[in-house]
Backbone as numpy.savetxt, mean C-alpha at the origin, in Angstrom:
# Nx Ny Nz CAx CAy CAz Cx Cy Cz
24.06 -6.67 -0.37 22.69 -6.26 -0.68 22.71 -5.30 -1.86
21.87 -5.58 -2.86 21.81 -4.73 -4.04 21.01 -3.47 -3.73
21.59 -2.29 -4.03 20.92 -1.03 -3.79 20.26 -0.48 -5.04
20.75 -0.88 -6.19 20.19 -0.41 -7.45 19.33 -1.51 -8.06
18.20 -1.13 -8.71 17.35 -2.14 -9.34 18.05 -2.79 -10.51
17.68 -4.04 -10.78 18.24 -4.74 -11.93 17.66 -4.15 -13.22
18.21 -4.59 -14.35 17.71 -4.10 -15.64 16.23 -4.44 -15.81
15.84 -5.65 -15.37 14.44 -6.06 -15.49 13.56 -5.21 -14.58
14.05 -4.87 -13.39 13.25 -4.06 -12.47 13.12 -2.62 -12.95
14.14 -2.11 -13.63 14.03 -0.78 -14.24 12.93 -0.78 -15.30
12.87 -1.86 -16.09 11.81 -1.98 -17.09 10.45 -2.06 -16.42
10.37 -2.79 -15.32 9.12 -2.90 -14.58 8.69 -1.53 -14.07
9.62 -0.80 -13.46 9.32 0.53 -12.94 8.86 1.47 -14.05
9.58 1.44 -15.18 9.24 2.33 -16.28 7.88 1.98 -16.90
7.56 0.69 -16.91 6.26 0.26 -17.45 5.13 0.83 -16.61
5.25 0.71 -15.29 4.20 1.24 -14.41 4.13 2.76 -14.52
5.29 3.42 -14.55 5.31 4.88 -14.64 4.67 5.36 -15.95
4.96 4.69 -17.06 4.36 5.08 -18.35 2.85 4.85 -18.33
2.44 3.73 -17.72 1.01 3.44 -17.63 0.29 4.55 -16.89
0.83 4.98 -15.75 0.19 6.02 -14.96 0.18 7.36 -15.71
1.28 7.65 -16.42 1.35 8.90 -17.16 0.34 8.92 -18.31
0.16 7.78 -18.95 -0.77 7.71 -20.09 -2.23 7.74 -19.64
-2.49 7.18 -18.45 -3.87 7.03 -18.00 -4.37 8.19 -17.15
-3.46 8.98 -16.60 -3.88 10.00 -15.65 -3.47 11.40 -16.06
-4.17 12.37 -15.52 -3.88 13.79 -15.70 -2.96 14.23 -14.57
-1.82 14.78 -14.91 -0.83 15.17 -13.90 -1.40 16.17 -12.89
-2.40 16.94 -13.29 -2.96 17.93 -12.37 -4.02 17.34 -11.44
-4.40 16.07 -11.68 -5.47 15.47 -10.88 -5.05 14.17 -10.22
-3.75 13.87 -10.20 -3.32 12.60 -9.62 -3.63 12.57 -8.13
-4.08 11.44 -7.68 -4.38 11.27 -6.27 -5.71 11.87 -5.84
-6.52 12.35 -6.79 -7.79 12.96 -6.43 -8.86 11.93 -6.15
-8.71 10.72 -6.66 -9.72 9.67 -6.49 -9.05 8.32 -6.70
-9.68 7.25 -6.20 -9.12 5.91 -6.43 -9.02 5.60 -7.93
-8.10 4.73 -8.27 -7.94 4.33 -9.67 -9.23 3.68 -10.17
-9.75 4.11 -11.32 -10.96 3.49 -11.87 -10.74 2.00 -12.15
-11.82 1.22 -12.05 -11.70 -0.22 -12.28 -11.21 -0.53 -13.69
-11.56 0.32 -14.65 -11.09 0.09 -16.02 -9.57 0.16 -16.07
-8.99 1.10 -15.35 -7.53 1.22 -15.32 -6.91 0.07 -14.52
-7.59 -0.35 -13.46 -7.10 -1.48 -12.67 -7.04 -2.75 -13.52
-8.07 -2.97 -14.33 -8.06 -4.13 -15.23 -7.00 -3.98 -16.30
-6.77 -2.74 -16.74 -5.72 -2.52 -17.74 -4.34 -2.83 -17.16
-4.13 -2.51 -15.87 -2.87 -2.88 -15.21 -2.72 -4.40 -15.18
-3.82 -5.07 -14.90 -3.77 -6.53 -14.89 -3.44 -7.08 -16.28
-3.98 -6.44 -17.31 -3.70 -6.87 -18.69 -2.22 -6.74 -19.04
-1.54 -5.82 -18.37 -0.09 -5.68 -18.59 0.69 -6.84 -17.98
0.01 -7.63 -17.14 0.68 -8.76 -16.50 1.33 -8.42 -15.18
1.04 -7.23 -14.63 1.73 -6.81 -13.41 1.34 -7.66 -12.20
0.05 -7.97 -12.09 -0.38 -8.76 -10.94 0.14 -10.19 -11.05
0.07 -10.72 -12.26 0.61 -12.06 -12.48 2.09 -12.13 -12.20
2.81 -11.06 -12.51 4.24 -11.03 -12.27 4.54 -11.16 -10.78
3.67 -10.60 -9.93 3.94 -10.56 -8.50 3.42 -11.78 -7.75
2.47 -12.52 -8.34 1.85 -13.65 -7.65 2.61 -14.95 -7.91
2.43 -15.95 -7.04 3.17 -17.22 -7.19 2.80 -17.96 -8.48
3.71 -18.79 -8.93 3.50 -19.55 -10.16 2.29 -20.47 -10.05
2.00 -20.94 -8.84 0.87 -21.84 -8.64 -0.46 -21.20 -9.05
-0.51 -19.87 -9.00 -1.73 -19.15 -9.38 -1.66 -18.63 -10.81
-0.67 -19.09 -11.56 -0.50 -18.61 -12.92 0.38 -17.38 -13.02
1.06 -17.04 -11.91 1.94 -15.89 -11.91 3.38 -16.25 -12.20
4.27 -15.31 -11.98 5.69 -15.51 -12.26 6.53 -15.51 -10.99
5.89 -15.39 -9.83 6.62 -15.51 -8.58 7.58 -14.38 -8.28
7.20 -13.15 -8.62 8.06 -12.02 -8.31 8.33 -11.90 -6.82
9.50 -11.38 -6.46 9.90 -11.30 -5.07 9.47 -10.01 -4.40
9.85 -9.88 -3.13 9.52 -8.68 -2.37 10.15 -7.43 -2.99
11.32 -7.59 -3.59 11.96 -6.43 -4.21 11.19 -5.95 -5.44
10.58 -6.90 -6.19 9.75 -6.51 -7.33 8.49 -5.80 -6.85
7.88 -6.34 -5.79 6.68 -5.70 -5.23 6.99 -4.28 -4.76
8.17 -4.09 -4.17 8.57 -2.76 -3.71 8.67 -1.79 -4.88
9.23 -2.23 -5.99 9.38 -1.38 -7.17 8.01 -0.91 -7.66
7.07 -1.84 -7.77 5.73 -1.50 -8.26 5.04 -0.55 -7.28
5.09 -0.87 -5.97 4.42 -0.06 -4.97 5.00 1.36 -4.92
6.31 1.48 -4.98 6.92 2.81 -4.93 6.53 3.65 -6.14
6.46 3.02 -7.31 6.08 3.75 -8.52 4.63 4.19 -8.46
3.76 3.32 -7.92 2.36 3.72 -7.73 2.27 4.87 -6.74
3.09 4.82 -5.69 3.09 5.90 -4.72 3.52 7.22 -5.32
4.53 7.17 -6.16 5.01 8.40 -6.80 3.96 8.99 -7.72
3.10 8.13 -8.27 2.00 8.61 -9.10 0.74 8.90 -8.32
0.80 8.83 -6.99 -0.36 9.03 -6.11 -1.54 8.15 -6.52
-1.23 6.98 -7.05 -2.29 6.06 -7.48 -2.88 5.35 -6.26
-4.17 5.47 -6.09 -4.87 4.85 -4.96 -5.41 3.51 -5.43
-4.76 2.42 -5.00 -5.11 1.09 -5.46 -5.13 0.11 -4.29
-5.59 -1.09 -4.57 -5.63 -2.16 -3.56 -4.45 -3.11 -3.69
-3.35 -2.64 -4.25 -2.20 -3.52 -4.47 -1.75 -4.21 -3.19
-1.56 -3.44 -2.11 -1.02 -4.01 -0.88 -1.91 -5.07 -0.28
-3.14 -4.69 0.07 -4.05 -5.62 0.71 -4.59 -6.67 -0.26
-4.99 -6.24 -1.46 -5.68 -7.14 -2.37 -4.80 -8.13 -3.08
-3.66 -7.67 -3.60 -2.79 -8.55 -4.40 -1.70 -9.17 -3.52
-0.88 -8.33 -2.89 0.25 -8.83 -2.11 -0.17 -9.45 -0.79
-1.36 -9.13 -0.32 -1.87 -9.70 0.91 -2.82 -10.85 0.67
-4.08 -10.55 0.35 -5.12 -11.57 0.27 -4.90 -12.56 -0.87
-4.70 -12.07 -2.09 -4.56 -12.98 -3.23 -3.32 -13.86 -3.09
-2.22 -13.27 -2.65 -0.99 -14.05 -2.49 -1.16 -15.12 -1.42
-1.85 -14.81 -0.34 -2.07 -15.79 0.72 -2.88 -16.98 0.21
-3.96 -16.71 -0.50 -4.79 -17.81 -1.02 -4.00 -18.61 -2.05
-3.21 -17.93 -2.87 -2.41 -18.63 -3.88 -1.40 -19.58 -3.24
-0.86 -19.19 -2.09 0.16 -20.01 -1.44 -0.44 -21.08 -0.53
-1.56 -20.79 0.11 -2.06 -21.68 1.15 -3.42 -22.33 0.83
-4.13 -21.81 -0.15 -5.42 -22.38 -0.49 -5.30 -23.55 -1.46
-6.38 -24.33 -1.59 -6.36 -25.43 -2.55 -6.64 -24.90 -3.95
-6.58 -25.78 -4.94 -6.73 -25.37 -6.34 -8.09 -24.72 -6.59
-9.13 -25.24 -5.93 -10.46 -24.69 -6.13 -10.53 -23.24 -5.64
-9.90 -22.95 -4.50 -9.90 -21.59 -3.98 -9.09 -20.65 -4.87
-8.00 -21.16 -5.42 -7.20 -20.35 -6.34 -8.03 -19.96 -7.56
-8.77 -20.94 -8.12 -9.60 -20.64 -9.29 -10.74 -19.69 -8.92
-11.29 -19.86 -7.75 -12.47 -19.09 -7.35 -12.15 -17.66 -6.98
-11.04 -17.44 -6.28 -10.75 -16.10 -5.76 -9.54 -15.43 -6.40
-8.47 -16.19 -6.64 -7.24 -15.57 -7.13 -7.30 -15.28 -8.62
-7.84 -16.21 -9.40 -7.87 -16.03 -10.85 -8.59 -14.73 -11.26
-9.79 -14.44 -10.73 -10.42 -13.16 -11.12 -9.70 -11.94 -10.56
-9.03 -12.08 -9.41 -8.26 -10.96 -8.89 -7.03 -10.70 -9.76
-6.46 -11.76 -10.29 -5.27 -11.64 -11.13 -5.59 -10.89 -12.43
-6.80 -11.07 -12.94 -7.19 -10.38 -14.17 -7.80 -9.01 -13.90
-7.92 -8.63 -12.63 -8.48 -7.33 -12.29 -9.99 -7.29 -12.32
-10.64 -8.42 -12.47 -12.11 -8.44 -12.52 -12.71 -8.25 -11.13
-12.02 -8.70 -10.10 -12.52 -8.53 -8.74 -11.41 -7.99 -7.85
-11.82 -7.49 -6.69 -10.91 -6.98 -5.67 -11.11 -7.80 -4.40
-10.03 -8.10 -3.72 -10.09 -8.78 -2.43 -9.72 -7.79 -1.33
-10.46 -7.81 -0.23 -10.16 -6.97 0.92 -9.46 -7.81 1.98
-8.76 -7.14 2.89 -7.98 -7.84 3.91 -8.22 -7.19 5.27
-8.39 -8.01 6.28 -8.52 -7.53 7.66 -7.73 -8.46 8.57
-7.42 -7.98 9.75 -6.69 -8.79 10.73 -7.34 -8.65 12.09
-7.50 -9.77 12.78 -8.09 -9.74 14.10 -8.84 -11.01 14.40
-9.21 -11.20 15.65 -9.87 -12.45 16.03 -11.30 -12.52 15.53
-11.74 -13.73 15.21 -13.13 -13.99 14.85 -13.71 -14.97 15.87
-15.02 -14.99 15.96 -15.71 -15.91 16.85 -16.49 -16.91 16.01
-16.60 -18.13 16.51 -17.41 -19.12 15.85 -16.61 -20.30 15.37
-17.31 -21.34 14.97 -16.69 -22.53 14.42 -17.72 -23.18 13.49
-17.40 -24.37 13.00 -18.32 -25.06 12.13 -18.57 -24.35 10.81
-17.60 -23.56 10.36 -17.75 -22.90 9.07 -18.48 -21.57 9.12
-18.80 -21.06 10.32 -19.46 -19.76 10.44 -18.68 -18.90 11.44
-18.51 -17.62 11.08 -17.72 -16.74 11.93 -18.48 -15.45 12.17
-18.14 -14.79 13.26 -18.70 -13.47 13.60 -17.56 -12.56 14.03
-17.76 -11.27 13.89 -16.75 -10.31 14.31 -17.00 -8.95 13.68
-16.30 -7.95 14.17 -16.41 -6.59 13.64 -15.02 -6.07 13.32
-14.88 -5.46 12.15 -13.59 -4.97 11.69 -13.78 -3.55 11.15
-13.00 -2.62 11.70 -13.13 -1.20 11.34 -12.18 -0.82 10.22
-12.59 0.15 9.43 -11.74 0.77 8.41 -11.12 -0.28 7.47
-11.94 -1.18 6.97 -11.45 -2.17 6.00 -11.47 -1.53 4.63
-10.30 -1.25 4.11 -10.23 -0.60 2.80 -10.76 -1.54 1.71
-11.48 -0.94 0.75 -12.00 -1.62 -0.43 -13.13 -2.60 -0.13
-13.60 -2.65 1.12 -14.65 -3.61 1.45 -15.91 -3.37 0.64
-16.21 -2.11 0.32 -17.42 -1.81 -0.43 -17.34 -2.23 -1.88
-16.13 -2.46 -2.40 -15.95 -2.86 -3.79 -15.48 -4.30 -3.93
-15.09 -4.92 -2.82 -14.48 -6.26 -2.88 -15.54 -7.35 -3.02
-15.13 -8.44 -3.64 -16.00 -9.60 -3.74 -15.91 -10.47 -2.49
-14.76 -10.43 -1.82 -14.56 -11.27 -0.63 -13.59 -10.57 0.32
-13.71 -10.95 1.59 -12.84 -10.43 2.64 -12.03 -11.59 3.21
-10.72 -11.40 3.27 -9.83 -12.39 3.89 -9.44 -11.86 5.27
-9.74 -12.64 6.30 -9.47 -12.23 7.68 -8.33 -13.07 8.24
-7.28 -12.41 8.71 -6.14 -13.10 9.31 -6.37 -13.23 10.80
-6.47 -14.47 11.29 -6.57 -14.75 12.71 -5.23 -15.34 13.16
-5.13 -15.80 14.38 -3.86 -16.29 14.91 -3.27 -17.42 14.08
-4.05 -18.45 13.82 -3.52 -19.63 13.15 -4.29 -20.00 11.90
-5.10 -19.08 11.38 -5.92 -19.39 10.22 -6.30 -18.12 9.47
-6.70 -18.31 8.23 -7.31 -17.24 7.45 -8.74 -17.65 7.13
-9.66 -16.71 7.18 -11.06 -16.98 6.91 -11.49 -16.14 5.71
-12.08 -16.79 4.72 -12.55 -16.09 3.53 -14.07 -15.97 3.61
-14.55 -14.74 3.56 -15.99 -14.47 3.64 -16.41 -13.71 2.39
-17.39 -14.23 1.68 -17.92 -13.51 0.52 -18.82 -12.38 1.01
-18.62 -11.20 0.44 -19.24 -10.00 1.00 -20.66 -9.74 0.50
-21.17 -10.60 -0.35 -22.54 -10.41 -0.82 -23.58 -11.02 0.08
-23.17 -11.66 1.15 -24.09 -12.36 2.04 -24.95 -11.39 2.85
-26.18 -11.84 3.16 -27.08 -11.01 3.97 -26.60 -10.89 5.40
-25.70 -11.79 5.83 -25.20 -11.75 7.21 -23.96 -10.87 7.34
-23.60 -10.17 6.26 -22.49 -9.21 6.28 -23.08 -7.80 6.20
-22.75 -6.98 7.17 -23.24 -5.59 7.19 -22.05 -4.66 6.99
-22.15 -3.81 5.98 -21.10 -2.84 5.68 -21.59 -1.44 6.02
-20.79 -0.70 6.75 -21.07 0.71 7.02 -20.02 1.53 6.28
-20.33 1.97 5.05 -19.32 2.59 4.18 -18.88 3.97 4.67
-17.64 4.32 4.37 -17.14 5.67 4.56 -15.92 5.85 3.68
-15.50 7.08 3.54 -14.31 7.41 2.75 -13.20 7.84 3.68
-12.00 7.38 3.41 -10.85 7.81 4.20 -10.38 9.16 3.70
-9.39 9.72 4.36 -8.96 11.10 4.07 -8.49 11.28 2.64
-7.93 10.24 2.03 -7.43 10.36 0.66 -8.47 9.95 -0.38
-9.68 9.62 0.07 -10.73 9.22 -0.86 -10.88 7.73 -1.05
-10.05 6.93 -0.37 -10.15 5.48 -0.50 -11.48 4.99 0.07
-12.22 4.14 -0.66 -13.44 3.58 -0.11 -13.12 2.56 0.97
-13.85 2.61 2.07 -13.63 1.69 3.18 -14.97 1.44 3.86
-14.96 0.56 4.84 -16.19 0.26 5.56 -15.88 -0.40 6.88
-16.78 -0.23 7.82 -16.80 -1.05 9.02 -17.59 -2.31 8.66
-16.99 -3.46 8.85 -17.59 -4.74 8.44 -18.03 -5.50 9.69
-19.30 -5.84 9.73 -19.84 -6.63 10.84 -20.33 -7.97 10.30
-19.77 -9.05 10.83 -20.13 -10.40 10.42 -20.96 -11.05 11.52
-22.06 -11.65 11.14 -22.91 -12.35 12.10 -23.17 -13.77 11.61
-22.44 -14.72 12.18 -22.56 -16.13 11.78 -22.49 -16.28 10.27
-21.48 -15.67 9.67 -21.32 -15.73 8.22 -20.63 -17.03 7.81
-21.04 -17.56 6.68 -20.33 -18.70 6.12 -18.91 -18.26 5.76
-17.95 -19.08 6.12 -16.55 -18.73 5.88 -15.77 -19.98 5.50
-14.78 -19.77 4.68 -13.85 -20.84 4.31 -12.58 -20.66 5.13
-12.22 -21.68 5.88 -11.07 -21.59 6.77 -9.84 -22.21 6.11
-8.73 -21.48 6.15 -7.45 -22.00 5.67 -6.50 -22.02 6.87
-6.08 -23.21 7.27 -5.12 -23.31 8.37 -3.77 -22.77 7.92
-3.11 -22.02 8.79 -1.84 -21.40 8.46 -0.74 -21.90 9.37
0.44 -22.17 8.80 1.59 -22.50 9.64 1.93 -21.35 10.58
2.70 -21.66 11.59 3.05 -20.69 12.62 3.64 -19.43 12.01
3.08 -18.28 12.39 3.54 -16.95 12.00 3.40 -16.63 10.51
2.62 -17.42 9.78 2.38 -17.09 8.37 1.64 -15.76 8.25
0.67 -15.55 9.15 -0.07 -14.29 9.12 0.83 -13.08 9.30
1.87 -13.22 10.13 2.81 -12.11 10.32 3.55 -11.80 9.02
3.89 -12.84 8.26 4.58 -12.62 6.99 3.67 -11.92 5.99
2.39 -12.30 5.97 1.42 -11.65 5.08 1.33 -10.16 5.42
1.15 -9.84 6.70 1.06 -8.44 7.10 2.37 -7.70 6.86
3.49 -8.39 6.96 4.78 -7.76 6.68 4.89 -7.37 5.21
4.36 -8.21 4.31 4.35 -7.85 2.89 3.48 -6.63 2.65
2.35 -6.57 3.34 1.47 -5.40 3.20 2.17 -4.16 3.76
2.84 -4.31 4.92 3.61 -3.20 5.49 4.67 -2.71 4.52
5.36 -3.65 3.89 6.41 -3.29 2.92 5.81 -2.50 1.76
4.66 -2.96 1.25 4.02 -2.26 0.14 3.63 -0.85 0.54
3.07 -0.69 1.73 2.66 0.64 2.18 3.88 1.54 2.42
4.96 0.96 2.98 6.18 1.74 3.17 6.74 2.20 1.83
6.74 1.31 0.84 7.24 1.67 -0.49 6.36 2.74 -1.14
5.05 2.62 -0.97 4.16 3.66 -1.50 4.47 5.00 -0.86
4.70 5.00 0.45 5.02 6.26 1.12 6.34 6.84 0.62
7.31 5.98 0.34 8.57 6.47 -0.23 8.32 7.12 -1.58
7.44 6.51 -2.39 7.11 7.10 -3.67 6.44 8.46 -3.53
5.51 8.57 -2.58 4.86 9.86 -2.32 5.89 10.88 -1.86
6.79 10.46 -0.97 7.83 11.36 -0.49 8.70 11.88 -1.63
9.06 10.99 -2.55 9.90 11.40 -3.69 9.17 12.43 -4.54
7.88 12.22 -4.77 7.10 13.17 -5.56 7.04 14.53 -4.87
6.70 14.54 -3.58 6.55 15.81 -2.87 7.88 16.53 -2.71
8.95 15.77 -2.49 10.27 16.42 -2.37 10.64 17.10 -3.69
10.45 16.38 -4.81 10.80 16.95 -6.11 9.97 18.19 -6.43
8.68 18.14 -6.13 7.82 19.29 -6.42 8.18 20.47 -5.52
8.53 20.18 -4.27 8.89 21.26 -3.36 10.21 21.91 -3.77
11.19 21.09 -4.17 12.47 21.64 -4.62 12.28 22.55 -5.83
11.39 22.16 -6.73 11.12 22.99 -7.91 10.39 24.28 -7.51
9.47 24.16 -6.58 8.65 25.31 -6.22 9.46 26.39 -5.52
10.34 26.00 -4.59 11.09 27.02 -3.86 12.12 27.72 -4.76
12.39 27.10 -5.91 13.30 27.77 -6.85 12.60 28.90 -7.61
11.26 28.87 -7.63 10.51 29.90 -8.37 9.75 30.86 -7.46
9.42 30.42 -6.25 8.69 31.29 -5.33 9.63 32.35 -4.77
9.21 33.61 -4.87 10.08 34.70 -4.46 9.47 35.50 -3.31
10.33 35.88 -2.39 9.96 36.78 -1.31 11.14 37.73 -1.06
10.82 38.99 -0.73 11.87 39.99 -0.48 12.85 40.09 -1.64
12.31 39.87 -2.86 13.13 40.06 -4.04 14.06 38.92 -4.38
13.90 37.76 -3.71 14.80 36.62 -3.99 14.01 35.32 -3.92
14.49 34.31 -4.64 13.89 32.98 -4.56 14.09 32.44 -3.14
13.06 31.83 -2.57 13.17 31.41 -1.17 14.17 30.27 -1.00
14.59 29.64 -2.12 15.60 28.58 -1.98 16.94 29.15 -1.52
17.11 30.48 -1.62 18.37 31.09 -1.18 18.40 31.34 0.32
17.25 31.16 1.00 17.19 31.39 2.45 17.74 30.16 3.19
18.61 30.41 4.15 19.25 29.30 4.84 18.24 28.41 5.57
17.24 29.01 6.18 16.24 28.22 6.91 15.51 27.27 5.97
15.22 27.74 4.76 14.54 26.89 3.76 15.47 25.78 3.30
16.74 26.09 3.10 17.71 25.08 2.71 17.82 23.98 3.76
17.79 24.38 5.03 17.86 23.39 6.11 16.63 22.49 6.11
15.47 23.07 5.88 14.25 22.27 5.79 14.35 21.25 4.66
14.81 21.70 3.51 14.90 20.80 2.36 15.92 19.69 2.63
17.01 20.03 3.31 18.01 19.02 3.63 17.43 17.95 4.55
16.65 18.37 5.56 16.03 17.40 6.46 15.01 16.54 5.73
14.30 17.12 4.79 13.35 16.35 3.98 14.08 15.29 3.15
15.21 15.69 2.58 15.98 14.75 1.76 16.51 13.59 2.60
16.98 13.89 3.79 17.49 12.84 4.68 16.37 11.87 5.04
15.19 12.41 5.37 14.05 11.55 5.71 13.69 10.64 4.55
13.69 11.19 3.34 13.37 10.40 2.15 14.37 9.28 1.95
15.65 9.59 2.01 16.67 8.58 1.72 16.74 7.52 2.82
16.51 7.90 4.08 16.51 6.89 5.14 15.31 5.96 5.00
14.15 6.52 4.66 12.97 5.68 4.44 13.19 4.74 3.27
13.77 5.25 2.21 14.04 4.41 1.03 15.04 3.31 1.37
16.06 3.64 2.12 17.08 2.65 2.48 16.50 1.51 3.30
15.66 1.84 4.29 15.05 0.80 5.11 14.09 -0.07 4.29
13.41 0.54 3.35 12.49 -0.21 2.50 13.26 -1.14 1.58
14.35 -0.66 1.01 15.20 -1.50 0.17 15.77 -2.67 0.97
16.19 -2.38 2.19 16.73 -3.44 3.05 15.69 -4.52 3.31
14.47 -4.12 3.62 13.41 -5.10 3.88 13.11 -5.92 2.63
13.02 -5.25 1.48 12.73 -5.97 0.24 13.85 -6.92 -0.13
15.08 -6.49 0.10 16.22 -7.35 -0.24 16.32 -8.56 0.67
15.75 -8.45 1.88 15.78 -9.58 2.81 15.00 -10.76 2.25
13.86 -10.47 1.60 13.07 -11.54 1.00 12.12 -12.16 1.99
10.89 -12.45 1.55 9.85 -12.90 2.47 10.11 -14.28 3.06
11.00 -15.05 2.45 11.29 -16.38 2.99 12.35 -16.33 4.08
13.00 -15.19 4.23 14.06 -15.05 5.23 13.45 -14.83 6.61
14.13 -15.36 7.64 13.64 -15.23 9.01 13.59 -13.79 9.47
14.40 -12.92 8.89 14.44 -11.53 9.32 13.52 -10.61 8.55
12.72 -11.18 7.64 11.89 -10.32 6.78 10.84 -9.55 7.57
10.14 -10.24 8.47 9.07 -9.58 9.21 9.62 -8.40 9.99
10.73 -8.61 10.67 11.35 -7.53 11.46 11.77 -6.37 10.55
12.37 -6.67 9.41 12.83 -5.62 8.51 11.66 -4.83 7.93
10.57 -5.52 7.60 9.41 -4.83 7.05 8.74 -3.95 8.09
8.67 -4.43 9.33 8.10 -3.62 10.40 8.94 -2.37 10.64
10.25 -2.53 10.59 11.13 -1.38 10.80 10.93 -0.34 9.69
10.80 -0.82 8.46 10.59 0.10 7.33 9.27 0.84 7.49
8.22 0.12 7.87 6.91 0.77 8.05 6.96 1.77 9.21
7.59 1.38 10.32 7.64 2.26 11.49 8.35 3.58 11.16
9.46 3.50 10.43 10.19 4.73 10.11 9.50 5.51 9.00
9.09 4.83 7.93 8.51 5.53 6.78 7.23 6.25 7.16
6.44 5.68 8.07 5.18 6.30 8.45 5.40 7.69 9.05
6.38 7.80 9.93 6.64 9.10 10.56 7.43 10.02 9.63
8.38 9.46 8.88 9.18 10.29 7.98 8.32 10.88 6.86
7.39 10.09 6.33 6.53 10.57 5.26 5.60 11.68 5.75
5.07 11.51 6.96 4.21 12.55 7.53 5.00 13.85 7.71
6.22 13.73 8.23 7.08 14.91 8.41 7.34 15.59 7.08
7.76 14.83 6.08 8.12 15.43 4.78 6.90 16.07 4.14
5.76 15.39 4.20 4.55 15.94 3.56 4.12 17.24 4.23
4.20 17.30 5.54 3.82 18.53 6.24 4.79 19.66 5.91
6.07 19.36 5.81 7.05 20.39 5.43 6.81 20.85 4.00
6.45 19.93 3.11 6.18 20.30 1.72 4.99 21.26 1.65
3.95 20.97 2.41 2.78 21.85 2.43 3.18 23.22 2.99
3.96 23.24 4.07 4.36 24.50 4.69 5.18 25.36 3.73
6.09 24.73 3.00 6.94 25.48 2.08 6.17 25.98 0.86
5.06 25.32 0.53 4.22 25.80 -0.57 3.31 26.94 -0.13
3.15 27.10 1.18 2.26 28.14 1.66 0.80 27.71 1.54
-0.11 28.69 1.47 -1.54 28.40 1.45 -1.96 27.51 0.30
-1.30 27.61 -0.84 -1.68 26.80 -1.99 -1.42 25.32 -1.75
-0.56 25.03 -0.75 -0.21 23.64 -0.49 -1.34 22.81 0.06
-2.35 23.44 0.66 -3.46 22.68 1.23 -4.65 22.62 0.29
-4.54 23.21 -0.88 -5.64 23.18 -1.84 -5.50 21.98 -2.77
-6.53 21.77 -3.58 -6.49 20.70 -4.57 -5.85 21.15 -5.88
-5.36 22.38 -5.91 -4.75 22.89 -7.13 -3.43 22.18 -7.43
-2.73 21.78 -6.35 -1.46 21.07 -6.50 -1.56 19.69 -5.86
-0.75 18.72 -6.32 -0.78 17.38 -5.72 -0.24 17.33 -4.29
0.36 18.42 -3.80 1.00 18.38 -2.49 0.00 18.08 -1.38
-1.13 18.77 -1.40 -2.14 18.52 -0.38 -2.71 17.12 -0.47
-2.89 16.63 -1.70 -3.38 15.26 -1.87 -2.34 14.26 -1.41
-1.06 14.59 -1.60 0.00 13.71 -1.12 0.02 13.60 0.39
-0.24 14.73 1.07 -0.31 14.71 2.53 -1.44 13.81 3.00
-2.60 13.93 2.37 -3.73 13.09 2.77 -3.46 11.62 2.48
-2.76 11.35 1.39 -2.41 9.97 1.06 -1.49 9.38 2.13
-0.51 10.15 2.53 0.42 9.71 3.58 -0.31 9.49 4.90
-1.24 10.38 5.23 -1.97 10.25 6.49 -2.70 8.91 6.57
-3.20 8.43 5.44 -3.90 7.14 5.41 -2.91 5.99 5.45
-1.93 5.99 4.55 -0.96 4.89 4.48 -0.21 4.71 5.80
0.09 5.81 6.46 0.88 5.74 7.69 0.12 5.08 8.83
-1.20 5.01 8.73 -2.01 4.51 9.84 -2.66 3.16 9.59
-2.45 2.59 8.42 -3.07 1.30 8.10 -2.46 0.18 8.94
-3.30 -0.71 9.42 -2.89 -1.85 10.24 -2.05 -1.41 11.44
-2.45 -0.30 12.03 -1.84 0.10 13.30 -0.87 1.26 13.25
-0.31 1.56 12.08 0.56 2.71 11.97 1.92 2.51 12.62
2.65 3.63 12.78 4.03 3.57 13.25 4.13 3.05 14.68
3.23 3.50 15.55 3.31 3.09 16.95 3.11 1.58 17.08
2.13 1.06 16.36 1.89 -0.40 16.42 3.05 -1.16 15.81
3.62 -0.62 14.72 4.76 -1.29 14.10 5.94 -1.37 15.06
6.18 -0.29 15.82 7.27 -0.30 16.80 7.00 -1.30 17.92
5.73 -1.37 18.34 5.37 -2.33 19.40 5.60 -3.76 18.92
5.14 -4.06 17.72 5.35 -5.40 17.16 6.83 -5.67 16.92
7.56 -4.64 16.55 9.00 -4.80 16.33 9.71 -5.14 17.64
9.33 -4.46 18.71 9.95 -4.71 20.01 9.61 -6.09 20.53
8.42 -6.59 20.19 8.00 -7.92 20.66 8.72 -9.03 19.94
């Protein structure tokens, strides 16, 4: 298993990192979702096309490439729909939908013109109409369509319909979301082979785990720098043994989360063990990231919970990512099953 990125993946990582540095203010990262203009600019770089299958006009990037992009976005505290919109919904339609669906939904998502939302759970109805309620659907208020993963099918619902009711709210990190209620909505059904939906959710889990690793790397680096300058009792607090032990535990949590994420990405989505590896990465990273972020805030003191530093925003980002699609507890339950 390769532990270091290839030369091409280093270029990919550096491209995303430069884009975020050029487009964002280092003092305000993670304060709000990425503007649509920046999202379209990312698409213009070819990043979404690189990750999507060739059938949709992409280059068929693998899970390891998706991990690189997601981790870099996480390190920049970029709030985007990469996991659900690109690696989840768009990729599913590109692989399982017909050519007309690819042109209708994937092509505009690939160019950044539209966003796709993703939900999982049972729907009611048949004959091309579905009903159901889905809570905390990220990006539903901005998305053109919602892709719902059921047991053996995916249902595509356009969100402009009068039979779709959205109850908008903001998550802790500022991500737009909504409770979505469908009442006999027109839907396009895509039959899915056995356990395809699990693979889709595993890719989303991998993306969220990689984002959390990126956030952890940012917070660890900032905390290590801060304790070298913060002084108490006439000495930098990095000289205190208790602080050194905290930092060591933070480093271990970061590297273990990164290792599990690399393992899942290296497994590859076509491998029989991919779903299990991705669930394991999400289960561990969710708790490790929460631990590291809370320790980072504690070591920064009162300033750590303010918006003056990215540390508090990083904690809120982790709180959201760690709980998407069930969080660590659900990931462990699915892993055990």
